[in-house]
KEVEX-623642 format. One line per 4 residues: number of its first residue (from 1); their letters; for each residue x, y, z of C-alpha. Coordinates in steps of 0.1 Angstrom, whole numbers, m for minus. Each point is the difference from the previous one (the first is absolute). Layout:
% residues N
NUM) a) X Y Z ~ ...
This chain:
% residues 988
1) mmst) 0 0 0 ~ 21 28 13 ~ 30 12 m20 ~ 26 m28 1
5) vlcm) 4 m32 18 ~ 31 m17 13 ~ m19 m32 5 ~ 12 m5 35
9) sfla) m14 6 35 ~ 4 35 12 ~ 19 13 m30 ~ m8 22 m30
13) lvls) 20 7 m31 ~ m6 35 m14 ~ 12 15 m32 ~ 13 35 5
17) ggaw) 15 22 m26 ~ 6 m30 m23 ~ 22 m18 25 ~ m6 m29 23
21) afsp) m6 9 36 ~ m12 m18 31 ~ m21 15 28 ~ m19 m14 30
25) igdg) m38 0 m2 ~ m17 31 13 ~ 2 37 m5 ~ m15 m1 m35
29) asth) 12 m34 m12 ~ m30 m23 3 ~ 3 m32 m19 ~ m18 m33 m7
33) vsit) 23 m15 26 ~ m8 24 28 ~ m37 m2 m7 ~ 1 m38 m2
37) ekav) 22 m3 30 ~ m22 22 22 ~ m31 m19 m9 ~ 14 m35 2
41) lqkv) 15 6 34 ~ m32 16 13 ~ m21 m29 m12 ~ 24 m26 14
45) tevc) m1 19 33 ~ m38 m1 0 ~ m1 m38 m7 ~ 27 m7 26
49) raia) m20 20 26 ~ m33 m17 m9 ~ 16 m35 4 ~ 15 11 33
53) eseg) m33 13 13 ~ m18 m32 m11 ~ 26 m20 20 ~ m3 22 30
57) rdft) 35 14 m1 ~ 17 33 m5 ~ 15 13 m32 ~ 26 26 9
61) ptgn) 28 5 m26 ~ 31 17 14 ~ 4 20 m32 ~ m12 3 m36
65) saee) 27 m20 m18 ~ m7 m33 m18 ~ 20 m18 26 ~ m19 14 30
69) lvqa) m34 m5 m17 ~ 8 m37 m6 ~ 13 m5 36 ~ m32 15 14
73) clgp) m22 m20 m24 ~ 17 m34 6 ~ 20 4 31 ~ m26 m6 27
77) katg) m11 m32 m17 ~ 32 m19 6 ~ 35 2 15 ~ 31 4 m21
81) evsa) 16 23 m25 ~ m24 19 m23 ~ 13 7 m35 ~ m15 26 m23
85) vkfk) 19 m12 m31 ~ m31 m16 m16 ~ m21 31 6 ~ 26 23 m13
89) saln) 5 m22 m31 ~ m38 m1 m6 ~ m2 38 2 ~ 29 4 m25
93) eiyi) m17 m24 m24 ~ m31 23 0 ~ 21 32 m3 ~ 22 m12 m28
97) qngq) m29 m12 m21 ~ m18 33 6 ~ 30 19 m13 ~ 6 m22 m30
101) vdrd) m33 10 m15 ~ 18 32 m10 ~ 25 m21 m20 ~ m21 m29 m13
105) fvns) m31 20 m9 ~ 14 34 m5 ~ m21 7 m31 ~ m32 m17 11
109) pahh) m28 26 8 ~ m20 m26 19 ~ 28 m8 25 ~ 2 37 9
113) fnse) m35 13 m6 ~ 14 23 m27 ~ m19 11 m31 ~ m34 m5 16
117) afal) 5 m38 0 ~ m24 m5 30 ~ m17 m32 m11 ~ 32 m17 m9
121) grrl) 17 12 32 ~ m28 m13 22 ~ 1 m33 m18 ~ 37 m4 9
125) itdg) m9 7 37 ~ m30 m23 2 ~ 16 m29 m19 ~ 31 4 22
129) vasi) m19 0 32 ~ m18 m32 m12 ~ 34 m16 m6 ~ 13 11 34
133) kanv) m30 m15 18 ~ 2 m33 m19 ~ 38 m2 6 ~ m4 7 37
137) qken) m27 m27 3 ~ 24 m25 m15 ~ 28 13 22 ~ 20 12 m30
141) fqaa) 11 31 19 ~ 30 11 m21 ~ m21 1 m32 ~ m27 19 19
145) retl) 25 26 13 ~ 15 6 m34 ~ m34 7 m15 ~ m9 22 30
149) grvl) 30 22 m7 ~ m11 6 m36 ~ m36 5 8 ~ 8 26 27
153) htlq) 21 20 m25 ~ m30 3 m23 ~ m24 8 27 ~ 22 27 15
157) dfys) 6 16 m34 ~ m37 7 m4 ~ 2 26 27 ~ 31 18 m13
161) hsnw) m8 m3 m38 ~ m37 8 0 ~ m19 31 12 ~ m17 m20 29
165) vdlg) 13 23 27 ~ m3 31 m22 ~ m38 m7 1 ~ 1 3 37
169) ytep) m3 m37 9 ~ 18 m9 33 ~ m10 m37 1 ~ 11 m28 m25
173) yanl) m20 m9 m30 ~ m15 m32 12 ~ m11 m10 m35 ~ 36 m7 m10
177) irpd) 0 m32 21 ~ m36 m8 m5 ~ m6 m12 m36 ~ m37 m3 7
181) lple) m3 38 3 ~ 2 22 m31 ~ 27 25 m8 ~ m21 32 m2
185) nlad) 2 35 m14 ~ 31 m6 m21 ~ 11 27 m24 ~ m8 m10 m36
189) vktp) 30 m3 m23 ~ m13 30 m20 ~ m5 22 31 ~ 28 25 7
193) tcsd) 13 m2 35 ~ 29 25 4 ~ 10 35 m9 ~ 34 9 m13
197) cang) 28 5 25 ~ 19 30 m14 ~ 32 m7 17 ~ 1 m35 m14
201) gfcs) 4 m17 34 ~ m26 m5 27 ~ m28 25 8 ~ m21 m2 31
205) nsil) m33 6 m19 ~ 4 m16 m34 ~ m31 m23 4 ~ m30 17 m17
209) pnil) m26 14 24 ~ m29 m19 m16 ~ 19 m33 6 ~ 3 9 37
213) nekk) m35 12 3 ~ m15 m30 m17 ~ 22 m24 20 ~ 13 m16 m32
217) ltsg) 28 m25 5 ~ 31 3 m23 ~ 37 m8 1 ~ 30 13 m17
221) ymgi) 12 m13 m34 ~ 35 m14 0 ~ 22 m3 m31 ~ 35 m15 3
225) lssa) 4 m7 m38 ~ m26 24 m14 ~ m15 34 7 ~ m34 m9 m13
229) kpkg) m30 4 22 ~ m37 8 m6 ~ m9 37 m4 ~ m3 20 32
233) kcsh) 11 m28 23 ~ 22 3 31 ~ 35 m13 0 ~ 18 m19 27
237) ggaa) 29 25 m1 ~ 37 m1 5 ~ 30 m1 m23 ~ m6 m37 m10
241) dlts) m36 8 m11 ~ 1 11 m36 ~ m37 9 0 ~ 6 27 26
245) skap) 16 22 m27 ~ m32 m2 m21 ~ m29 23 8 ~ m14 0 25
249) rggi) 35 0 14 ~ 10 m9 36 ~ m11 m29 21 ~ m22 m10 29
253) skde) 21 m27 16 ~ 4 1 38 ~ 29 m24 1 ~ 23 26 16
257) rrsd) m6 28 24 ~ 5 33 m18 ~ m7 36 8 ~ m31 m1 m21
261) nval) m16 m32 15 ~ 10 m4 36 ~ m36 m5 12 ~ m9 m23 m29
265) htaa) 31 m21 4 ~ m6 m4 37 ~ m37 m9 m6 ~ 10 m26 m27
269) vtva) 25 m16 24 ~ m26 m1 28 ~ m28 m15 m21 ~ 24 m25 m17
273) ttat) 10 m12 34 ~ m36 m5 11 ~ m8 m18 m32 ~ 30 m23 5
277) lqll) m13 m7 35 ~ m35 m8 m14 ~ 14 m25 m25 ~ 22 m17 26
281) ddir) m31 m3 23 ~ m19 m17 m28 ~ 28 m25 m4 ~ 1 m5 38
285) gaag) m37 m8 0 ~ 5 m26 m27 ~ 31 m15 16 ~ m9 1 37
289) dnny) 23 15 26 ~ 24 m28 5 ~ 5 m7 m37 ~ 3 37 m6
293) lrfm) 30 2 23 ~ 15 m30 m18 ~ m6 17 m33 ~ 20 30 14
297) giar) 28 m23 12 ~ m8 2 37 ~ 5 m35 12 ~ 25 m20 20
301) ssvv) 31 m2 m23 ~ 7 m37 3 ~ m14 m21 m29 ~ 5 m38 m3
305) vfvi) 3 m13 m36 ~ 8 m37 m7 ~ 5 m15 m34 ~ 1 m38 5
309) dttg) 9 m29 m23 ~ m27 m27 6 ~ 15 m29 m20 ~ 4 m35 16
313) smsd) 35 6 15 ~ m10 31 19 ~ m19 m15 29 ~ 26 9 26
317) dile) 3 36 m14 ~ m37 5 1 ~ m2 m12 36 ~ 28 25 9
321) akrv) m17 29 m18 ~ m31 m9 19 ~ 19 0 33 ~ 15 34 m7
325) vyei) m33 16 m10 ~ m16 m14 32 ~ 28 13 21 ~ m1 35 m16
329) idsk) m38 2 5 ~ 0 m13 36 ~ 31 17 13 ~ m6 35 m14
333) kgtq) m37 3 6 ~ m9 34 15 ~ 33 16 m8 ~ 11 24 m28
337) deps) 19 m30 m14 ~ m33 m19 m7 ~ m3 m1 m38 ~ m27 22 m15
341) lyil) m2 m23 m31 ~ 6 m37 m8 ~ 7 m12 m36 ~ 5 m36 m12
345) vpfn) 8 m11 m35 ~ 4 m38 m7 ~ 17 m13 m31 ~ 11 m32 m17
349) dpkf) m2 m11 m36 ~ m18 9 m21 ~ m22 20 24 ~ 7 30 22
353) gpli) m22 20 23 ~ m26 12 8 ~ 12 29 21 ~ m17 m2 34
357) kttn) m1 33 18 ~ m15 6 35 ~ 2 23 30 ~ m14 m28 22
361) pnvm) 28 m21 16 ~ m24 m30 5 ~ m7 0 m37 ~ 37 m1 m7
365) kaei) 4 m29 24 ~ m28 m19 m17 ~ 14 6 m35 ~ 35 m11 7
369) anlt) m13 m30 20 ~ m18 m11 m32 ~ 31 m1 m21 ~ 10 m35 m10
373) aegg) 31 m12 m18 ~ m9 m21 m30 ~ 12 m7 m36 ~ 33 11 m12
377) gdlp) 26 m22 m17 ~ 30 10 m21 ~ m12 34 m12 ~ 9 34 13
381) emcl) m29 20 15 ~ m19 33 m7 ~ 19 18 27 ~ 4 34 m17
385) sglq) m37 0 m11 ~ m10 m3 37 ~ 25 27 10 ~ m14 23 m27
389) lalt) m35 m4 16 ~ 15 8 34 ~ 19 31 m12 ~ m31 15 m17
393) gapa) m25 m10 28 ~ 20 11 30 ~ 5 36 12 ~ 32 18 m11
397) ssni) 31 m6 21 ~ m13 m34 12 ~ 22 m29 12 ~ m7 m31 m21
401) yvft) 12 m35 9 ~ 2 m28 m26 ~ 3 m37 10 ~ 12 m24 m27
405) dava) 23 m29 m7 ~ m2 2 m38 ~ 13 23 m26 ~ m23 24 m20
409) kdie) m17 m13 m31 ~ m12 35 m10 ~ 35 15 m1 ~ m11 24 m28
413) lket) m18 20 27 ~ 33 10 17 ~ 2 35 m15 ~ m36 6 7
417) ival) 6 m10 36 ~ 29 24 2 ~ m21 28 m14 ~ m27 m7 26
421) irst) 25 m1 28 ~ 14 34 m10 ~ m35 14 m5 ~ m14 m12 34
425) kstv) 33 2 20 ~ m10 m33 15 ~ 25 m24 15 ~ 0 m37 m10
429) sffm) 18 m27 20 ~ 2 m37 m12 ~ 2 m30 22 ~ 16 m26 m23
433) tndg) 0 m35 16 ~ 27 m24 m12 ~ 15 28 m21 ~ m7 m20 m32
437) agar) 22 m29 9 ~ m28 m24 9 ~ m27 18 m19 ~ m22 m17 m25
441) rrrr) 17 m10 m32 ~ 5 29 m23 ~ m18 2 m33 ~ 21 m3 m31
445) gves) 8 33 m18 ~ m1 21 32 ~ 33 20 1 ~ 24 m9 26
449) raat) m1 35 16 ~ m38 m3 3 ~ 3 m36 12 ~ 17 13 32
453) fety) m15 26 22 ~ 20 29 m15 ~ m32 16 m13 ~ m14 2 35
457) kdla) 32 13 14 ~ 0 28 m27 ~ m35 10 8 ~ 6 0 38
461) lasg) 31 22 m5 ~ m19 24 m23 ~ m27 4 27 ~ 22 1 30
465) gqai) m12 m33 13 ~ 19 m33 7 ~ 3 m32 m19 ~ 3 m26 28
469) gvtk) 10 m35 m8 ~ m7 m26 27 ~ m9 m36 4 ~ m36 m8 7
473) enlp) 10 m12 35 ~ 16 34 8 ~ m27 22 m16 ~ m17 8 34
477) qatd) 33 17 12 ~ 1 21 m32 ~ m36 14 2 ~ 9 22 30
481) viid) 8 25 m28 ~ m37 2 m7 ~ m9 7 36 ~ 27 26 2
485) ssts) m12 20 m30 ~ m38 m4 7 ~ 2 30 21 ~ m12 36 m1
489) alvi) 25 28 m7 ~ 26 m23 m16 ~ 29 20 m15 ~ 32 m9 m18
493) vlqr) 32 14 14 ~ 24 m16 m25 ~ 0 m25 m29 ~ 29 m11 m21
497) arnp) 9 m30 m22 ~ 33 m13 m14 ~ 5 m23 m29 ~ 27 m13 1
501) grae) 6 5 37 ~ 30 17 15 ~ 14 12 33 ~ m18 33 8
505) tfsf) m11 21 29 ~ m34 16 0 ~ m11 29 24 ~ m35 9 10
509) llde) m16 24 25 ~ m24 m11 28 ~ m21 27 15 ~ m20 1 33
513) slnn) m34 m5 m17 ~ 10 m35 m14 ~ m13 m31 17 ~ 1 m37 m8
517) itiy) 32 4 m21 ~ 8 m31 m21 ~ 28 m7 m24 ~ m5 m26 m28
521) itgn) 29 m15 m20 ~ m6 m25 m28 ~ 29 m19 m16 ~ 23 m30 4
525) titf) 35 m2 15 ~ m3 34 18 ~ 17 14 31 ~ m8 33 15
529) tlkn) 7 22 30 ~ m25 25 14 ~ 13 30 20 ~ m20 26 19
533) pagv) 10 37 6 ~ 18 m9 32 ~ 23 m25 m18 ~ m17 m32 14
537) tqkq) 0 m28 m27 ~ m18 m32 m7 ~ 7 m27 m26 ~ m22 m22 m21
541) nean) 8 m31 21 ~ m11 17 33 ~ m36 m11 4 ~ m5 22 31
545) gelg) 23 29 3 ~ 1 35 16 ~ m16 16 m31 ~ m28 m25 m6
549) tvqt) m9 m35 m12 ~ 11 m17 m32 ~ m21 m27 m16 ~ 11 m20 m30
553) vgnl) m23 m20 m23 ~ 8 m11 m36 ~ 16 30 m17 ~ m15 25 24
557) yrvr) 17 18 30 ~ m25 18 22 ~ 15 24 26 ~ m24 14 25
561) lasn) 16 30 19 ~ m5 3 37 ~ m26 25 11 ~ 26 21 18
565) kqtg) 17 8 m33 ~ 23 31 m2 ~ m9 28 m23 ~ 26 12 m25
569) lwei) 22 m14 m27 ~ 1 m38 m2 ~ 22 m22 m23 ~ m2 m35 m14
573) smns) 30 m15 m17 ~ m8 m26 m26 ~ 23 m26 m15 ~ m10 m24 m27
577) nqpy) 9 m8 m36 ~ m35 m12 m6 ~ m31 22 m8 ~ m17 14 30
581) tlkv) m26 26 11 ~ m2 22 31 ~ m31 16 14 ~ m5 20 32
585) tgqs) m36 7 11 ~ m19 14 30 ~ m32 16 12 ~ m4 38 0
589) tiaf) m25 26 m9 ~ 29 20 m16 ~ m3 m9 m37 ~ m1 14 m35
593) iydf) m18 m6 m33 ~ 11 11 m34 ~ m10 2 m37 ~ 21 7 m31
597) vetf) m15 29 m19 ~ 4 20 m31 ~ m10 35 m10 ~ m27 9 m24
601) dgph) m8 33 m17 ~ m32 17 m11 ~ m24 26 15 ~ 4 m16 34
605) pgya) 35 m17 1 ~ 9 m24 27 ~ 14 m34 9 ~ m13 m33 m11
609) lisg) 6 m35 13 ~ 24 m22 m20 ~ m17 m34 m4 ~ 31 m19 m12
613) rpqa) 37 6 3 ~ 14 35 m1 ~ 15 13 m32 ~ 37 m6 m5
617) gmpa) 22 30 m7 ~ m23 23 19 ~ 1 12 36 ~ m21 m22 22
621) mllv) m27 18 21 ~ m17 m14 31 ~ m28 13 21 ~ 8 m12 35
625) svlg) m24 1 30 ~ 16 m5 35 ~ m21 m11 30 ~ 10 7 36
629) rkgp) m12 m12 34 ~ m19 32 6 ~ m5 12 m35 ~ 24 14 m26
633) asvk) 14 27 24 ~ 15 m28 22 ~ 26 m10 m26 ~ 27 18 m19
637) vanv) 13 m14 m33 ~ 38 3 m6 ~ 3 m17 m34 ~ m16 m24 m25
641) alvt) 22 m21 m23 ~ m3 m28 m26 ~ 21 m30 9 ~ 9 m31 m20
645) vsgl) m11 m31 18 ~ 27 m22 m16 ~ 27 26 m4 ~ 18 28 18
649) evvg) m15 31 m17 ~ m18 26 21 ~ m14 31 m18 ~ m14 28 21
653) gtle) m30 21 m10 ~ m8 37 3 ~ m28 6 25 ~ m26 26 m2
657) dmgn) m19 2 32 ~ m37 7 m8 ~ m12 0 36 ~ m22 m25 19
661) gefl) 24 m29 m5 ~ 0 3 m38 ~ 32 2 m22 ~ 8 2 m36
665) vtvt) 32 m19 m6 ~ 20 4 m33 ~ 28 m24 m8 ~ 20 12 m30
669) kvpa) 20 m33 m5 ~ m19 m32 6 ~ 21 m30 10 ~ 6 m27 m26
673) gefv) m19 m32 6 ~ m26 m7 27 ~ m4 25 28 ~ m21 8 31
677) vlln) m8 32 19 ~ 18 8 33 ~ m10 28 24 ~ 17 13 30
681) gtdv) m12 25 26 ~ m5 8 37 ~ m29 m10 22 ~ m7 33 19
685) vsst) m19 m19 27 ~ 31 m19 11 ~ 28 20 m17 ~ 13 m31 m16
689) vfqr) 10 m4 m36 ~ m20 m25 m21 ~ 5 m19 m33 ~ m28 m15 m22
693) qstt) 2 m17 m33 ~ m25 m11 m27 ~ 0 m37 m9 ~ m11 m1 m37
697) qmsv) 28 2 m25 ~ m3 25 m29 ~ 20 8 m31 ~ m2 24 m29
701) skvt) m9 m7 m37 ~ 3 18 m33 ~ m34 m13 m9 ~ m32 16 12
705) ikav) m35 m14 m3 ~ m31 20 9 ~ m37 m6 1 ~ m29 19 16
709) vdrs) m32 m15 15 ~ m28 23 m9 ~ m31 m21 8 ~ m12 m33 15
713) mepg) m7 m32 m19 ~ m34 m16 m3 ~ m9 m37 3 ~ m5 m17 m34
717) ktft) 17 28 m20 ~ 34 5 m15 ~ 22 27 14 ~ 27 18 m22
721) lpft) 31 15 17 ~ 25 21 m20 ~ 36 1 11 ~ 32 17 m11
725) vmtd) 35 m12 m1 ~ 29 25 0 ~ 37 m2 m1 ~ 30 23 0
729) ttgg) 23 m26 m15 ~ 1 m22 m31 ~ m33 m7 m16 ~ m13 m33 m15
733) syki) m26 m26 7 ~ m10 0 36 ~ m15 m32 14 ~ m33 6 18
737) sarn) m16 m24 25 ~ m29 5 25 ~ m16 m20 27 ~ m29 5 24
741) drdf) m7 m18 33 ~ m36 m10 m9 ~ 11 m20 m31 ~ m24 20 m22
745) kmnv) 5 m5 m37 ~ 22 27 m15 ~ 13 9 m35 ~ 34 16 2
749) pgsi) 23 10 m29 ~ 31 m21 1 ~ 23 29 m9 ~ 0 37 m8
753) avtt) 25 18 m22 ~ 15 30 18 ~ 23 25 m17 ~ 33 10 16
757) ggna) m7 26 27 ~ m37 m2 m9 ~ m33 m16 11 ~ m27 m22 m14
761) tgel) m36 m8 11 ~ m17 m33 2 ~ m31 m13 16 ~ m12 m32 17
765) titv) m35 m13 6 ~ m14 m18 30 ~ m32 m20 m2 ~ m19 0 33
769) pant) m21 m31 6 ~ m37 7 4 ~ m1 m16 34 ~ 27 22 16
773) psgt) m13 15 32 ~ m2 38 2 ~ 28 14 21 ~ 26 m25 m13
777) dvtl) 34 16 m5 ~ 24 m12 m27 ~ 38 6 3 ~ 15 3 m34
781) tiea) 38 m1 m7 ~ 13 11 m33 ~ 37 m6 m9 ~ 21 14 m28
785) vapg) 34 m16 m8 ~ 26 19 m22 ~ 18 m18 m28 ~ 36 m10 4
789) atad) 22 m20 23 ~ m6 22 31 ~ m38 m7 m2 ~ m8 32 19
793) snya) m36 0 11 ~ m26 19 20 ~ m36 m6 11 ~ m32 17 10
797) vlrl) m23 m13 27 ~ m37 12 m1 ~ m30 m8 20 ~ m33 m1 m19
801) svvs) m35 m5 15 ~ m29 m20 m13 ~ m33 18 8 ~ m35 m11 m11
805) kvtd) m21 27 m16 ~ m21 18 25 ~ m37 8 m7 ~ m12 8 35
809) ftpp) 12 34 11 ~ m26 9 26 ~ 10 m5 36 ~ m24 m16 25
813) qcev) m25 22 18 ~ m6 3 37 ~ m32 10 17 ~ m2 3 38
817) vsvs) m32 m16 11 ~ 1 6 37 ~ 21 9 30 ~ m7 m9 36
821) svdc) m15 29 18 ~ 22 m2 31 ~ 23 31 4 ~ 35 m10 11
825) padp) 10 15 33 ~ 28 26 0 ~ 15 m14 32 ~ 30 m22 m12
829) aacs) m4 m23 29 ~ m35 m9 m12 ~ 7 m5 m37 ~ 7 m38 2
833) safw) m33 m7 16 ~ m21 17 m27 ~ m5 m13 m36 ~ m14 12 m33
837) qlsa) m9 m17 m32 ~ m2 10 m37 ~ m19 m18 m26 ~ 6 7 m37
841) nmtd) m9 m15 m34 ~ 27 m4 m27 ~ m9 m4 m37 ~ 20 m2 m32
845) gvng) m29 10 m24 ~ m19 m20 m25 ~ 28 m2 m25 ~ 28 m3 26
849) tgia) 24 m30 4 ~ m11 m5 36 ~ 16 6 33 ~ 32 m20 6
853) slth) 9 10 35 ~ m13 22 28 ~ 24 12 28 ~ 2 29 24
857) rqgv) 27 25 10 ~ 2 31 23 ~ m19 m20 26 ~ 6 m26 27
861) gnlt) m30 m23 0 ~ m17 m30 m15 ~ m13 0 m36 ~ m25 m27 m13
865) htdl) m18 m2 m33 ~ m23 m21 m20 ~ 10 m21 m30 ~ 21 20 m24
869) kqmv) m17 m17 m29 ~ m33 18 7 ~ m10 31 m19 ~ m2 20 33
873) vaaa) 26 m8 26 ~ m12 9 35 ~ 29 10 23 ~ m1 5 38
877) fnas) 28 16 20 ~ 1 m2 38 ~ 25 19 21 ~ 4 14 35
881) ccsl) m2 37 6 ~ 38 1 3 ~ 1 m2 m38 ~ m23 25 m16
885) tvel) 8 m1 m37 ~ m3 m27 m26 ~ 7 m1 m37 ~ m14 m29 m20
889) vald) 19 m9 m31 ~ m17 m20 m28 ~ 19 m14 m29 ~ m17 m14 m31
893) kamn) 14 m26 m23 ~ 13 26 m24 ~ 21 15 29 ~ m22 31 3
897) vgtc) 0 13 36 ~ m30 15 18 ~ 2 14 36 ~ m24 10 27
901) lytt) 12 22 28 ~ m20 6 32 ~ 7 14 34 ~ m24 m4 29
905) kvtw) m10 26 25 ~ 16 9 34 ~ m20 17 27 ~ 18 31 14
909) hhrr) m9 18 32 ~ 9 37 7 ~ 4 14 34 ~ 21 31 3
913) lvrg) 27 15 m22 ~ 26 25 12 ~ 24 22 m19 ~ 31 m20 m11
917) gvvp) m10 m33 16 ~ m25 m27 10 ~ m14 m7 34 ~ 16 m34 9
921) grhk) m22 m30 m5 ~ m28 19 m17 ~ 11 m4 m37 ~ 12 m35 m9
925) lpqp) 9 m9 m35 ~ m3 m34 m16 ~ 26 m26 10 ~ 24 m5 m28
929) qshk) 0 m34 m17 ~ 37 m3 12 ~ 4 13 36 ~ 35 13 m7
933) srlf) m8 19 m31 ~ m8 37 m1 ~ m30 13 m19 ~ m4 36 m11
937) lqfi) m38 6 m3 ~ m14 32 m15 ~ m35 8 13 ~ m21 24 m20
941) flkk) m27 15 21 ~ m29 19 m14 ~ m5 35 13 ~ 37 10 m7
945) yift) 16 m22 27 ~ 31 m16 m15 ~ 24 m22 20 ~ 29 m23 m6
949) fkht) 6 m27 27 ~ 31 m21 6 ~ m9 m33 15 ~ 22 m24 18
953) anra) m16 m29 19 ~ m27 16 22 ~ 14 36 0 ~ m13 28 m21
957) svlk) 11 36 m2 ~ m9 29 m22 ~ 29 10 m23 ~ m17 28 m18
961) snle) m33 19 6 ~ m18 29 m13 ~ m25 m1 28 ~ 2 34 17
965) tqme) m19 m10 31 ~ m15 m31 15 ~ m32 m11 m16 ~ m30 18 13
969) epkp) m23 m30 m2 ~ 17 m34 4 ~ m16 m25 m24 ~ 5 m36 m9
973) vkgr) 23 m5 m31 ~ m6 m29 m24 ~ 18 m9 m32 ~ 16 m27 m21
977) cltv) 36 m8 m9 ~ 5 m1 m38 ~ 34 m15 5 ~ 23 m7 29
981) srci) 13 35 m2 ~ m31 21 m9 ~ m32 4 19 ~ m29 23 m7
985) ltls) m20 10 31 ~ m31 20 4 ~ m15 18 29 ~ m34 m15 8
């Protein structure tokens, strides 16, 4: 919406004087990000508070940062470390997709409500909202968040690109998110709307008086490639708009605050924020409060993902996986380490899947208990196909564990798996029993490299996981790795690999916030010495030493540091001539997330996410978000560097501190080969230095492949997706391949001819089966491989949604039939002994799809209802007088949301008011739903008596009064609370 977008939380990129410049949000720089961020955090706060009140507990964030909000929302539910990484990542997905609309759809009037494209713009919003709701219902949250970002950009642009606020409207245009309502009073294409702005820029009164008087809705025309526009029409305005130089000149955009539009810009920002809140509330109603928080990334950070070979020789492995799952569930219940999601993917040959996803630990227990080992023989298995399902079905940054004793049959999926690992930043660890030596006989024709477990080792290294080779008898000792990493707030301190091995000493920093520190080493014929900052050492053969415990099983060394670890610089000296990996992990809420980005130009330039590998020969740019224990102010970042995992190269980046824990990092020279991101800083809380590292390996490429998702797919129809391949090196025939995780039929060109330093466009088609459920997401991976011996390649990973065509756009209707006549007492001590009841009828109309669910929020009580299949659903809500408000939420089968809000009466008694205070005991306010919380209640009395009260427990005091003298005639006061913070009272 507003001016320019950096596509990152709390940041704005503004174009000033033709040069790039950065500035914090505020003081005239309002952006899509600031509007979205304000609304998203406000709505999340509302939902967290509602859930807390329904559970009878307090919701008291210590600050307004993402970290503190998550801690308040999740913290009281369980003990342990509370990480905000998933929440922050979810917010960034929304912000980035919002900003990229200015790149991907720069010349689309509908996406920006330019050129009076109101019907098309609304269609983008309503179709997008339908897709979001369907995705959330199927728990495909990432696809839903990406769509939400794009939808919010279009919605917000309406208020800055149209004349809505010029017409005096201060509330959002509800018809934009209600396709059942007409778009009214639109200016005809032949109707002039603006007068000429003589200075050629922006004028404060360029919209014609008759347009304003008649309340005609119009928007500015925008021409990036042409100055053509209908006669007499307003322009968007600005240097990039060619139509603004054609009479009538000027523009009506309110993107930026200027001297001529301060009031209009402010009004547009305000209404756009309110409209964003309304759309988010509609999605909340369809999702339900708990799923809405999961959609926003607020959940315990631990996720358990198992991919298990179920062929005949895997009986012992399945039993061990079952034991581990049971132990995780039973030992971590009620703590922050309790997983928020369980995923299971079985595979054998020729079958793999289905993906089983549940938040219920008992369901996971039952599913893994039902696994049986059968079949098999001398063929490799469909391991990578099962892993592909897990990578696309699990949340980003998940830890995935693969159990197998056979090599992969579907070895052709290896590069697709690597692309998905890099895209999701997930970690994959393999438990390889027998290490191939006693595995089933290998099929003829399988290459010797694939016939060993080298492929699994390569994938584990690329993801930052381990490839653990053990016997079936020793597998129970190796699976402690799973229990270690199935924790909240897991961070990586250091990860390195050497092939071949050599004698080398590695240093790493341990800070005060770290707990449960564990070192993992995989490899054969290894010796090592660990040394703490005080010089105390421990060798690999000391099972119990001063520094911790050393466990050895198969090719894995697991070193668990003692809880009284010293902070500061540690060292581990490795010695082996065989390949090995080294990894240091711990638990801490100090963490960081990052994305590689690239700049884009246009009317609203900014940064866009790089889907594949960064471009070779160009500076690498990263947007980095750093999270601290008490918000971003509690950490100081010293440097960010790119480090080769298998080499010695360390390349530092230039940091630009954007505030609020956000940094733009530019690395002019990218290391050769595979690298990771390393960050160092200081924890302000403890004044100790910290070190954190990413796990996923990345590299650069001279090939770029891009594709843009502009709509959802429909069951039973073919979807066409254009894509572009670019190169800054030698041209030729580039090999193209594509795969999707749903195994939908696709037509993909086998190759594309690309000229040297040029680009070429191709397209692929996907045929969606007619029986595909609405809300299904499809992860598509497209790969382009350059000609020549180097076989340079790159990839694009896209998420597409399947959404059935919606024909029911009318939300359910609510009619309050009756409310019990008993007035609730004002005395808090008596509220629990008095009750009230509301009866209401819910209908979805004659042509509606029918009510699918009926729930309540903003109230603590009991809701019952008749059969939802009936045309009229009768609802009854019963509550004590301690809970005065209820909001019924009805959802129909087309995901339309209807609500019904009601607040019952409270009887108030007046005795005697005095100047500046209240006679003790005479004026008692309602008991808060949480006895520790403070409510600020504004009472509006008739006859000019206005008060504001501050209420804590049973005390009440007048904070502000315009009452000149005590009331002449004391009278009883009655009223009703509209919300928990607003009551309207009348003198009887």
